[in-house]
A tleap script that builds the chain and sets N, CA, C and O, in Angstrom:
source leaprc.protein.ff14SB
mol = sequence {
  NMET THR ASN TYR ARG ALA ASP TYR LEU THR
  PRO GLU ALA LEU ALA SER MET PRO PHE LYS
  SER LEU GLY HIE ASP VAL MET ILE HIE GLU
  ARG VAL THR LEU VAL GLY ILE GLU ASN ILE
  SER ILE GLY SER HIE VAL ARG ILE ASP PRO
  GLU VAL ILE LEU LEU ALA THR GLY PRO LEU
  ILE ILE GLY CYS TYR THR HIE ILE ALA ALA
  GLY VAL PHE ILE GLY ALA LYS ALA GLY PHE
  GLU MET LYS ASN PHE ALA ASN ILE ALA LYS
  CLYS
}
set mol.1.N position { 21.619 -19.838 10.259 }
set mol.1.CA position { 20.955 -18.838 10.430 }
set mol.1.C position { 19.764 -18.952 9.394 }
set mol.1.O position { 19.818 -19.420 8.257 }
set mol.2.N position { 18.794 -18.472 9.983 }
set mol.2.CA position { 17.385 -18.659 9.075 }
set mol.2.C position { 17.126 -17.692 7.925 }
set mol.2.O position { 17.473 -16.519 8.060 }
set mol.3.N position { 16.556 -18.093 6.841 }
set mol.3.CA position { 16.787 -17.075 5.490 }
set mol.3.C position { 15.013 -16.733 5.882 }
set mol.3.O position { 14.014 -17.449 5.953 }
set mol.4.N position { 15.264 -15.335 6.063 }
set mol.4.CA position { 13.907 -14.589 6.682 }
set mol.4.C position { 12.858 -14.490 5.302 }
set mol.4.O position { 11.705 -14.080 5.432 }
set mol.5.N position { 13.347 -14.866 4.140 }
set mol.5.CA position { 12.936 -14.608 2.843 }
set mol.5.C position { 12.005 -15.761 2.645 }
set mol.5.O position { 11.105 -15.697 1.808 }
set mol.6.N position { 12.245 -17.062 3.570 }
set mol.6.CA position { 11.805 -18.111 3.205 }
set mol.6.C position { 10.394 -18.420 2.860 }
set mol.6.O position { 9.994 -19.163 1.963 }
set mol.7.N position { 9.644 -17.665 3.796 }
set mol.7.CA position { 7.891 -17.786 3.468 }
set mol.7.C position { 7.597 -16.533 2.351 }
set mol.7.O position { 6.428 -16.266 2.074 }
set mol.8.N position { 8.344 -16.029 1.933 }
set mol.8.CA position { 8.153 -14.966 1.058 }
set mol.8.C position { 7.978 -15.045 -0.394 }
set mol.8.O position { 8.982 -15.655 -0.762 }
set mol.9.N position { 7.286 -14.780 -1.408 }
set mol.9.CA position { 7.307 -15.101 -2.921 }
set mol.9.C position { 8.579 -14.541 -3.533 }
set mol.9.O position { 8.890 -13.357 -3.410 }
set mol.10.N position { 9.308 -15.437 -4.201 }
set mol.10.CA position { 10.328 -14.780 -4.886 }
set mol.10.C position { 10.073 -13.836 -5.967 }
set mol.10.O position { 8.956 -13.611 -6.433 }
set mol.11.N position { 11.172 -13.290 -6.344 }
set mol.11.CA position { 11.206 -12.365 -7.253 }
set mol.11.C position { 10.522 -12.910 -8.507 }
set mol.11.O position { 9.733 -12.179 -9.106 }
set mol.12.N position { 10.715 -13.862 -8.841 }
set mol.12.CA position { 10.465 -14.584 -10.265 }
set mol.12.C position { 8.955 -14.892 -10.047 }
set mol.12.O position { 8.284 -14.717 -11.064 }
set mol.13.N position { 8.096 -15.417 -8.673 }
set mol.13.CA position { 6.715 -15.508 -8.662 }
set mol.13.C position { 6.060 -14.342 -8.815 }
set mol.13.O position { 5.076 -14.394 -9.553 }
set mol.14.N position { 6.409 -12.982 -8.175 }
set mol.14.CA position { 5.764 -11.788 -8.148 }
set mol.14.C position { 5.771 -11.517 -9.561 }
set mol.14.O position { 4.705 -11.343 -10.151 }
set mol.15.N position { 6.921 -11.464 -10.180 }
set mol.15.CA position { 6.995 -10.704 -11.840 }
set mol.15.C position { 5.692 -11.667 -12.824 }
set mol.15.O position { 4.923 -11.175 -13.650 }
set mol.16.N position { 5.769 -12.927 -12.464 }
set mol.16.CA position { 4.574 -13.303 -13.135 }
set mol.16.C position { 3.176 -13.323 -12.849 }
set mol.16.O position { 2.328 -13.961 -13.474 }
set mol.17.N position { 2.978 -12.530 -11.790 }
set mol.17.CA position { 1.734 -12.223 -11.253 }
set mol.17.C position { 1.138 -10.739 -11.821 }
set mol.17.O position { 1.838 -9.742 -12.002 }
set mol.18.N position { -0.317 -10.831 -12.059 }
set mol.18.CA position { -0.699 -9.327 -13.027 }
set mol.18.C position { -1.005 -8.299 -12.337 }
set mol.18.O position { -2.145 -7.836 -12.304 }
set mol.19.N position { 0.094 -7.776 -11.636 }
set mol.19.CA position { -0.063 -6.607 -10.884 }
set mol.19.C position { -0.204 -5.434 -11.661 }
set mol.19.O position { 0.572 -5.510 -12.614 }
set mol.20.N position { -0.964 -4.206 -11.677 }
set mol.20.CA position { -0.904 -3.096 -12.298 }
set mol.20.C position { 0.660 -2.605 -12.719 }
set mol.20.O position { 1.167 -2.486 -13.834 }
set mol.21.N position { 1.173 -2.386 -11.477 }
set mol.21.CA position { 2.881 -2.478 -11.745 }
set mol.21.C position { 3.607 -2.544 -10.634 }
set mol.21.O position { 3.207 -2.034 -9.588 }
set mol.22.N position { 4.573 -3.076 -10.716 }
set mol.22.CA position { 5.578 -3.586 -9.145 }
set mol.22.C position { 7.036 -3.073 -9.303 }
set mol.22.O position { 7.578 -3.042 -10.407 }
set mol.23.N position { 7.600 -2.707 -8.259 }
set mol.23.CA position { 8.807 -2.306 -8.386 }
set mol.23.C position { 9.575 -3.417 -7.875 }
set mol.23.O position { 9.163 -4.563 -7.696 }
set mol.24.N position { 11.031 -2.849 -7.602 }
set mol.24.CA position { 11.975 -3.918 -7.008 }
set mol.24.C position { 11.918 -4.215 -5.523 }
set mol.24.O position { 11.152 -3.776 -4.664 }
set mol.25.N position { 12.845 -5.004 -5.446 }
set mol.25.CA position { 12.925 -5.434 -3.709 }
set mol.25.C position { 11.569 -5.292 -3.115 }
set mol.25.O position { 11.268 -4.482 -2.239 }
set mol.26.N position { 10.686 -6.260 -3.742 }
set mol.26.CA position { 9.176 -6.247 -3.110 }
set mol.26.C position { 9.198 -7.603 -2.262 }
set mol.26.O position { 9.750 -8.513 -2.881 }
set mol.27.N position { 8.769 -7.927 -1.099 }
set mol.27.CA position { 8.870 -9.064 -0.309 }
set mol.27.C position { 7.204 -8.956 0.259 }
set mol.27.O position { 6.851 -8.118 1.090 }
set mol.28.N position { 6.204 -10.056 -0.414 }
set mol.28.CA position { 5.154 -10.347 -0.099 }
set mol.28.C position { 5.029 -11.736 0.382 }
set mol.28.O position { 5.532 -12.685 -0.221 }
set mol.29.N position { 4.194 -11.871 1.730 }
set mol.29.CA position { 4.506 -13.344 2.127 }
set mol.29.C position { 3.298 -14.240 1.693 }
set mol.29.O position { 2.130 -13.851 1.675 }
set mol.30.N position { 3.718 -15.455 1.356 }
set mol.30.CA position { 2.952 -16.396 0.535 }
set mol.30.C position { 1.601 -16.467 1.372 }
set mol.30.O position { 0.861 -17.264 0.796 }
set mol.31.N position { 0.993 -15.947 2.502 }
set mol.31.CA position { -0.380 -15.858 3.129 }
set mol.31.C position { -0.837 -14.922 2.845 }
set mol.31.O position { -1.849 -14.722 3.517 }
set mol.32.N position { -0.593 -14.013 2.018 }
set mol.32.CA position { -1.396 -12.666 1.511 }
set mol.32.C position { -2.143 -13.324 0.492 }
set mol.32.O position { -1.886 -14.191 -0.343 }
set mol.33.N position { -3.429 -12.464 0.899 }
set mol.33.CA position { -4.697 -12.289 0.050 }
set mol.33.C position { -4.805 -11.120 -0.752 }
set mol.33.O position { -4.861 -9.938 -0.411 }
set mol.34.N position { -4.832 -11.825 -2.252 }
set mol.34.CA position { -4.678 -10.197 -3.182 }
set mol.34.C position { -5.998 -10.591 -3.883 }
set mol.34.O position { -6.144 -11.668 -4.461 }
set mol.35.N position { -6.760 -9.825 -3.807 }
set mol.35.CA position { -8.096 -9.593 -4.790 }
set mol.35.C position { -8.137 -8.410 -5.803 }
set mol.35.O position { -7.999 -7.246 -5.425 }
set mol.36.N position { -8.307 -8.709 -6.925 }
set mol.36.CA position { -8.246 -7.586 -8.037 }
set mol.36.C position { -6.926 -6.995 -8.292 }
set mol.36.O position { -6.608 -5.809 -8.385 }
set mol.37.N position { -6.116 -8.223 -8.399 }
set mol.37.CA position { -4.584 -8.037 -8.339 }
set mol.37.C position { -4.122 -6.900 -9.573 }
set mol.37.O position { -3.077 -6.251 -9.618 }
set mol.38.N position { -5.047 -6.895 -10.358 }
set mol.38.CA position { -4.768 -6.200 -11.892 }
set mol.38.C position { -5.095 -4.681 -11.306 }
set mol.38.O position { -4.740 -3.811 -12.101 }
set mol.39.N position { -5.620 -4.239 -10.241 }
set mol.39.CA position { -5.834 -2.867 -9.638 }
set mol.39.C position { -4.914 -2.300 -8.517 }
set mol.39.O position { -5.197 -1.319 -7.830 }
set mol.40.N position { -3.651 -3.124 -8.409 }
set mol.40.CA position { -2.687 -2.963 -7.450 }
set mol.40.C position { -1.511 -2.677 -7.935 }
set mol.40.O position { -0.965 -3.466 -8.705 }
set mol.41.N position { -0.918 -1.493 -7.564 }
set mol.41.CA position { 0.389 -0.736 -7.992 }
set mol.41.C position { 1.410 -0.864 -6.737 }
set mol.41.O position { 1.090 -0.397 -5.644 }
set mol.42.N position { 2.377 -1.373 -6.896 }
set mol.42.CA position { 3.252 -1.503 -5.598 }
set mol.42.C position { 4.549 -0.971 -5.877 }
set mol.42.O position { 5.173 -1.193 -6.915 }
set mol.43.N position { 4.946 -0.251 -4.910 }
set mol.43.CA position { 6.244 0.513 -5.495 }
set mol.43.C position { 7.533 -0.467 -5.074 }
set mol.43.O position { 7.494 -1.668 -4.803 }
set mol.44.N position { 8.676 0.420 -5.104 }
set mol.44.CA position { 10.014 -0.628 -4.615 }
set mol.44.C position { 10.234 -0.602 -2.747 }
set mol.44.O position { 9.988 0.212 -1.857 }
set mol.45.N position { 10.571 -1.385 -2.788 }
set mol.45.CA position { 11.168 -1.509 -0.981 }
set mol.45.C position { 9.881 -1.816 -0.352 }
set mol.45.O position { 9.377 -0.888 0.281 }
set mol.46.N position { 9.179 -3.043 -0.398 }
set mol.46.CA position { 7.839 -3.056 0.175 }
set mol.46.C position { 8.002 -4.316 0.621 }
set mol.46.O position { 8.550 -5.266 0.061 }
set mol.47.N position { 7.368 -4.234 1.908 }
set mol.47.CA position { 7.099 -5.696 2.583 }
set mol.47.C position { 5.509 -5.780 3.144 }
set mol.47.O position { 4.857 -4.823 3.563 }
set mol.48.N position { 5.139 -6.936 3.057 }
set mol.48.CA position { 3.511 -7.383 3.223 }
set mol.48.C position { 3.725 -8.566 3.763 }
set mol.48.O position { 4.236 -9.523 3.182 }
set mol.49.N position { 3.292 -8.533 5.028 }
set mol.49.CA position { 3.721 -9.633 6.225 }
set mol.49.C position { 2.171 -10.691 5.813 }
set mol.49.O position { 1.265 -10.492 5.004 }
set mol.50.N position { 2.401 -11.724 6.704 }
set mol.50.CA position { 1.187 -12.531 6.247 }
set mol.50.C position { -0.197 -12.378 7.284 }
set mol.50.O position { -0.301 -11.887 8.408 }
set mol.51.N position { -1.081 -12.952 6.481 }
set mol.51.CA position { -2.555 -12.477 6.773 }
set mol.51.C position { -2.874 -11.240 6.402 }
set mol.51.O position { -3.730 -10.797 7.168 }
set mol.52.N position { -2.638 -10.650 5.757 }
set mol.52.CA position { -3.061 -9.325 4.735 }
set mol.52.C position { -4.005 -9.599 3.832 }
set mol.52.O position { -3.813 -10.596 3.135 }
set mol.53.N position { -5.005 -8.954 3.658 }
set mol.53.CA position { -5.928 -9.310 2.630 }
set mol.53.C position { -5.849 -7.545 1.785 }
set mol.53.O position { -6.014 -6.521 2.449 }
set mol.54.N position { -5.664 -7.534 0.768 }
set mol.54.CA position { -5.632 -6.834 -0.203 }
set mol.54.C position { -6.901 -6.482 -1.119 }
set mol.54.O position { -6.638 -6.794 -2.281 }
set mol.55.N position { -8.010 -6.014 -1.010 }
set mol.55.CA position { -9.386 -5.987 -1.667 }
set mol.55.C position { -9.357 -4.722 -2.719 }
set mol.55.O position { -9.783 -3.663 -2.256 }
set mol.56.N position { -8.986 -4.714 -3.831 }
set mol.56.CA position { -9.068 -3.914 -4.737 }
set mol.56.C position { -9.870 -3.846 -5.933 }
set mol.56.O position { -9.310 -4.126 -6.993 }
set mol.57.N position { -11.415 -3.434 -5.943 }
set mol.57.CA position { -12.044 -3.173 -6.531 }
set mol.57.C position { -11.788 -1.986 -7.489 }
set mol.57.O position { -12.150 -1.922 -8.664 }
set mol.58.N position { -11.061 -1.000 -6.741 }
set mol.58.CA position { -10.757 0.288 -7.366 }
set mol.58.C position { -9.215 0.424 -7.263 }
set mol.58.O position { -8.772 -0.549 -6.651 }
set mol.59.N position { -8.425 1.121 -7.572 }
set mol.59.CA position { -6.942 1.273 -7.337 }
set mol.59.C position { -6.560 1.378 -5.819 }
set mol.59.O position { -7.002 1.893 -4.792 }
set mol.60.N position { -5.859 0.870 -6.091 }
set mol.60.CA position { -4.758 0.277 -4.828 }
set mol.60.C position { -3.406 0.513 -4.993 }
set mol.60.O position { -2.758 -0.340 -5.599 }
set mol.61.N position { -2.625 1.910 -4.400 }
set mol.61.CA position { -1.526 2.219 -4.736 }
set mol.61.C position { -0.667 2.034 -3.569 }
set mol.61.O position { -1.049 2.702 -2.608 }
set mol.62.N position { 0.310 1.376 -3.374 }
set mol.62.CA position { 1.345 1.095 -2.179 }
set mol.62.C position { 2.474 1.964 -2.517 }
set mol.62.O position { 2.745 1.698 -3.688 }
set mol.63.N position { 3.242 2.836 -2.100 }
set mol.63.CA position { 4.344 3.714 -2.029 }
set mol.63.C position { 5.436 2.895 -2.180 }
set mol.63.O position { 5.276 1.710 -2.472 }
set mol.64.N position { 6.683 3.440 -1.996 }
set mol.64.CA position { 7.998 2.840 -1.960 }
set mol.64.C position { 8.289 3.025 -0.474 }
set mol.64.O position { 7.706 3.802 0.282 }
set mol.65.N position { 9.286 2.185 -0.175 }
set mol.65.CA position { 9.412 1.839 1.605 }
set mol.65.C position { 8.434 1.969 2.305 }
set mol.65.O position { 8.281 2.934 3.055 }
set mol.66.N position { 7.536 0.935 2.168 }
set mol.66.CA position { 6.391 0.647 3.194 }
set mol.66.C position { 6.409 -0.590 3.430 }
set mol.66.O position { 7.104 -1.443 2.878 }
set mol.67.N position { 5.484 -0.745 4.429 }
set mol.67.CA position { 5.572 -1.985 5.050 }
set mol.67.C position { 4.122 -1.949 5.692 }
set mol.67.O position { 3.636 -0.959 6.239 }
set mol.68.N position { 3.370 -3.450 5.507 }
set mol.68.CA position { 2.012 -3.562 5.771 }
set mol.68.C position { 2.419 -4.813 6.689 }
set mol.68.O position { 3.063 -5.838 6.464 }
set mol.69.N position { 1.821 -4.337 7.732 }
set mol.69.CA position { 2.053 -5.411 9.072 }
set mol.69.C position { 0.926 -6.685 9.087 }
set mol.69.O position { -0.100 -6.636 8.409 }
set mol.70.N position { 1.262 -7.794 9.935 }
set mol.70.CA position { 0.268 -8.882 9.717 }
set mol.70.C position { -1.134 -8.579 10.042 }
set mol.70.O position { -1.437 -7.659 10.801 }
set mol.71.N position { -1.830 -9.206 9.578 }
set mol.71.CA position { -3.437 -8.921 9.835 }
set mol.71.C position { -3.985 -7.998 9.625 }
set mol.71.O position { -5.028 -7.869 10.266 }
set mol.72.N position { -3.577 -6.760 8.551 }
set mol.72.CA position { -3.898 -5.914 7.876 }
set mol.72.C position { -5.018 -5.964 6.894 }
set mol.72.O position { -4.634 -6.502 5.856 }
set mol.73.N position { -6.167 -5.624 6.855 }
set mol.73.CA position { -7.137 -5.509 5.805 }
set mol.73.C position { -7.301 -4.192 4.970 }
set mol.73.O position { -7.428 -3.193 5.679 }
set mol.74.N position { -7.316 -4.050 4.096 }
set mol.74.CA position { -7.095 -3.092 2.930 }
set mol.74.C position { -8.308 -3.128 2.259 }
set mol.74.O position { -8.481 -4.301 1.928 }
set mol.75.N position { -9.330 -2.372 1.853 }
set mol.75.CA position { -10.380 -2.693 0.928 }
set mol.75.C position { -10.426 -1.270 0.159 }
set mol.75.O position { -10.719 -0.234 0.756 }
set mol.76.N position { -10.135 -1.308 -1.112 }
set mol.76.CA position { -10.137 -0.159 -1.949 }
set mol.76.C position { -11.212 -0.192 -3.131 }
set mol.76.O position { -11.015 -0.344 -4.336 }
set mol.77.N position { -12.264 -0.029 -2.517 }
set mol.77.CA position { -13.565 -0.065 -3.657 }
set mol.77.C position { -13.269 1.319 -4.550 }
set mol.77.O position { -13.142 1.234 -5.771 }
set mol.78.N position { -13.170 2.562 -3.872 }
set mol.78.CA position { -13.236 3.828 -4.236 }
set mol.78.C position { -11.664 4.323 -4.673 }
set mol.78.O position { -11.380 5.329 -5.322 }
set mol.79.N position { -10.877 3.464 -4.204 }
set mol.79.CA position { -9.324 3.717 -4.402 }
set mol.79.C position { -8.725 3.939 -2.787 }
set mol.79.O position { -9.452 4.355 -1.885 }
set mol.80.N position { -7.354 3.606 -2.606 }
set mol.80.CA position { -6.709 3.770 -1.701 }
set mol.80.C position { -5.178 3.917 -2.026 }
set mol.80.O position { -4.583 3.108 -2.738 }
set mol.81.N position { -4.575 5.034 -1.437 }
set mol.81.CA position { -3.096 5.252 -1.847 }
set mol.81.C position { -2.368 5.404 -0.346 }
set mol.81.O position { -2.684 6.263 0.478 }
set mol.82.N position { -1.298 4.364 -0.157 }
set mol.82.CA position { -0.443 4.318 0.844 }
set mol.82.C position { 0.657 5.228 0.349 }
set mol.82.O position { 1.209 4.864 -0.689 }
set mol.83.N position { 1.062 6.325 0.899 }
set mol.83.CA position { 2.260 7.082 0.558 }
set mol.83.C position { 3.388 6.501 0.954 }
set mol.83.O position { 3.426 5.705 1.893 }
set mol.84.N position { 4.513 6.897 0.187 }
set mol.84.CA position { 6.037 6.342 0.655 }
set mol.84.C position { 6.279 6.577 2.152 }
set mol.84.O position { 5.753 7.372 2.931 }
set mol.85.N position { 7.190 5.691 2.317 }
set mol.85.CA position { 7.734 5.591 4.058 }
set mol.85.C position { 6.644 5.543 4.771 }
set mol.85.O position { 6.588 6.233 5.788 }
set mol.86.N position { 5.391 4.604 4.339 }
set mol.86.CA position { 4.388 4.922 5.269 }
set mol.86.C position { 3.852 3.242 5.946 }
set mol.86.O position { 3.881 2.330 5.119 }
set mol.87.N position { 3.420 2.907 7.292 }
set mol.87.CA position { 3.371 1.786 7.794 }
set mol.87.C position { 2.218 1.477 8.154 }
set mol.87.O position { 1.606 2.327 8.801 }
set mol.88.N position { 1.627 0.325 7.892 }
set mol.88.CA position { 0.105 0.201 8.622 }
set mol.88.C position { 0.411 -0.959 9.360 }
set mol.88.O position { 1.340 -1.664 8.966 }
set mol.89.N position { -0.277 -1.296 10.458 }
set mol.89.CA position { -0.279 -2.220 11.405 }
set mol.89.C position { -1.761 -2.456 12.325 }
set mol.89.O position { -2.632 -1.618 12.561 }
set mol.90.N position { -1.714 -3.568 12.645 }
set mol.90.CA position { -2.823 -3.853 13.194 }
set mol.90.C position { -2.875 -3.647 14.874 }
set mol.90.O position { -1.796 -3.743 15.458 }
set mol.91.N position { -4.058 -3.375 15.653 }
set mol.91.CA position { -3.678 -2.927 16.730 }
set mol.91.C position { -3.708 -4.376 17.413 }
set mol.91.O position { -3.389 -4.508 18.595 }
savepdb mol mol.pdb
quit
């Protein structure tokens, strides 16, 4: 059986990153680009897939029980909030 978390950052690696806030049970793929990480707040039970770019020159808030699919770009110059139980995917 393949470990589906193999290419995702470990909880220890995530805890060492300077997020504004970080919930629990967060999965961020190792090929995610995070710019302005100190402006990013992430809730609990979140998965962010590969090739996602989060650009946070302003506040970027990702709620709980959310998923950002591969290839998505989010730019938060004036702020961006993704509410709880939301999903974003690239067409």
